[in-house]
C-alpha positions in Angstrom: 0.3 0.0 0.4 1.7 3.4 -1.3 0.7 6.3 1.4 0.6 9.6 0.8 1.2 11.1 4.4 0.0 14.9 3.2 -3.8 13.8 2.3 -5.9 14.3 5.4 -5.5 12.6 8.5 -8.3 10.7 8.4 -7.0 8.7 5.1 -3.5 7.9 6.8 -5.1 6.7 9.5 -7.6 4.6 7.4 -5.1 3.2 5.3 -3.2 2.2 8.8 -6.1 0.4 10.1 -6.8 -1.1 7.3 -2.8 -2.7 7.0 -3.2 -3.8 10.2 -6.8 -5.9 10.0 -5.2 -7.4 6.5 -2.0 -8.4 8.6 -3.9 -9.4 11.7 -5.8 -11.5 9.4 -2.2 -13.0 8.2 -2.6 -11.0 4.8 0.9 -10.0 3.3 1.3 -7.0 3.0 3.3 -4.1 2.2 2.9 -0.5 3.4 5.6 2.8 2.8 4.3 6.0 3.2 5.4 9.0 0.9 5.9 12.4 3.3 6.2 14.6 0.2 3.4 13.0 -1.3 -0.8 13.8 -1.5 -2.8 11.3 -3.6 -2.6 13.2 -6.3 0.9 13.6 -7.0 1.1 10.1 -5.9 -0.5 8.7 -8.5 0.6 11.6 -10.9 3.8 10.7 -9.9 3.4 7.2 -11.6 3.9 8.4 -15.2 7.4 9.0 -14.5 9.9 6.4 -13.7 12.4 8.3 -11.8 9.7 9.0 -8.9 10.5 7.0 -6.2 6.9 5.7 -5.5 7.0 4.7 -8.9 9.8 2.5 -8.4 9.0 1.2 -5.0 5.8 0.5 -7.0 7.2 -1.2 -10.2 9.6 -3.7 -7.5 6.7 -4.3 -5.8 4.8 -5.6 -8.7 7.8 -7.4 -10.8 8.5 -9.7 -7.5 7.9 -13.4 -7.8 
């Protein structure tokens, strides 16, 4: 889960709660917070290979 820290606190809390609930059910979850992003530039930034969150996302989806 990619989380933009410049989003509203409620959204961040919901994301953290979702991760904890999934982990409590035994689901493997990868969680990464990005301090300099809101959800708009997090998503729009995925268009650019040089963005940290893009590299992180691509590494995750390319894992076996």
